[in-house]
N, C-alpha and C positions, 0 to 999 in steps of 0.2 A: 456756264450756268444759265446765263440769260438766253442763250440759244435753246437750251432744253426747255426753259419756261415758255419761250415763244412758241416752240413746237407743241407743247402741251395745250396752250391756249388755243392754237389753231385747230387742233384735233377736237377739243371739247366744243368749240364754236360750231364746227361743221356738223358734229354729232347732234347738237341741240337743234340746229336748223333743220336737219333731216327729220328729227322726231316731230318738230312742230309741223312740218309739211305733211307728214303722215297723219297727224292728228286732224288737220284741216280736211284732208281727203276723206278720212273716216267720218268726220262730221257731215260732210256733203252726202256720203252714202247713207248715214242714219236719217238725214232729212229726206232723202229720196224714198227710203223704205217707209218712213212715217207718212209722207204725202200719199204714197201708193195705197197704204192701208186705209187712210182717211177717205180717199176718193172712192175706193171700193165699198166702204161702209156707207158713205153718202149715197152711192148708187143703189145700194140694197134697200134703202128707205124710199118711200113714196114722197115726192115733193110736188108742190104746185108750180106748174110751168105751162104757160099758154103759148102756143106756137106763133101767135100774132104779136102778143104784147110782152112775152118774156117771163122772167121769174116773178112769181107771186102777184101777177097782174091779170086783168081780164077775168075770164071765167074760172081760172084756177084749176086747170086740168091736172090731176094727179097721175104720176107715173114714175118710172125709174129713169132718172136723168143724171148726167154728169154735171159737175159744178162749173160749166163753161157758158159762154154767152148763148150758144145754140142749144145747150142742154145735152149735147152729144159729144162723143169722142171725135177727135179730128183724124185725118188721114196722115198726119205727120209721123215720120219714123227716122230712126238713126241709120245713116248710111253704113255700109259694110267697110268702106274705105277709111283707114286710119289717117288722121291728120295730126301733126305735131305743132303745137303753139306754145312758145315759151318752155319747151322741153316737156310739155304735158301731152299725153295721148288723149285726143278728143275725136269726135266724129261730126261730120256735117249733118245738119238737120234737113231732111228732104220732105217734100210734099207728095201727095198721091200720084201725080203724073211723072214723078222722078226728077223734078226740078228742085233746086235749093229753096228752102222755105224763106218767105219774106215777112215783113212786118205785119201785113194783113193776116197771114196765116197764123202768126203768133197771137194776134189779138183774138182770133176765133178760138184758139186752142187753150189760151191762158186760163188757169183756175181762178175763179172768183173767190178770193179768200174770205169775203164777207159771208159767203154761204157755208164756210167750213168751220168758223169759230163756234165754240160751245157756249158763248155768252154774247150779249149785245156788243156790237162794235163800238169803238170810241173815236174812230178817225173821222175827218171831215167828209161830208157827202161827196162822192165822185172820185175820191182818191184811188179806190181800187175797183172802180166801175161795177161794184156789187150793189144790189138793190137795198132799199130800206133806209130808215133814219140812222144816219151815222154809219152807213154800211153794215147794218146789223144782219144777223141771220134772217131767214125767212120768217115772216110774221107768225108768232105762235109756236115756233120750233126752236129747240135747243139741242145742238150737237147729238151725240158725243163724238165730234170729229177731231177737232184740234183745240186743246185747252190753251195752248200757247203757239203763236206763229213761230215757225223756225226762223232763226236769224238770217238764213240765206235768202229768204223771200225778198225780192226786189220791190220797190214801190210800184212797179208795173202791175203787180197783182196782189198787193197786200196793203191793208188800210194803215198799218203801222210798220211796214217793212222798209229797210234801207239796205238790204243785202245785194248780192251780185247775180242772183239767178231768177229767172222767170220760170215758174213751174207750169207745165202744160200737160194736157191729156192727149196723148197721141193715138196712133192706130192700135187696135186691140186693147184699148183701155190702159195702155202703158203710160205711166207718169215719167216725164223727163224734166231734169233741171237743165235749162238752156241759157246760153248767154250770147250776146252779140259781140263779135270781134270788130276791130277797127275797120275792117273792110266791109262792114254792114252785113256780114254773113253770120248765120246762126249756127251754133255748135252745141253738141250734147257732151256733158262730162265735166269733170273738175278742172277749172281753169287756172288753178294755182292760188286763188284768193278765197278766203272764207272769213266772214260772209261777204 
């Protein structure tokens, strides 16, 4: 009898863990689609960006820009080669010349979440490297891009994020959720942890 109960408990435990893992991966996918839609919507609007002084500074030149430090999409892309980390299928993040992406590449490509929120930010200035008082949206502008930051957004690019992914705009306006592995290499995909 105890053996049967033990077997049932082990089967149920494994099933629950598999369901939780699928749910986390689906949450990552939902965040990816949400960020992609928000970035495209942001780009379709005209925003003040000065090529010398950056966002909402200087002469305030209006144009179609991405919510990154440069106002542009980066040349970063997902490699075609599959990698396996902790049993998860992920891909190396590459830069335009075909070399692995480094921290500087990520800093240039990271989405400034302060530009994406649909309401004034509440984080301390400088937390997400976005402009404005408390990392608010651009002066005089309100969304509608993101009403709530996805939980997966890391503090690297979110004024109130504590998640495990940095969201970037890569080549061809593609949004990627990326993470840094222990080897200091950057990867694209679900790393097994959400957020």
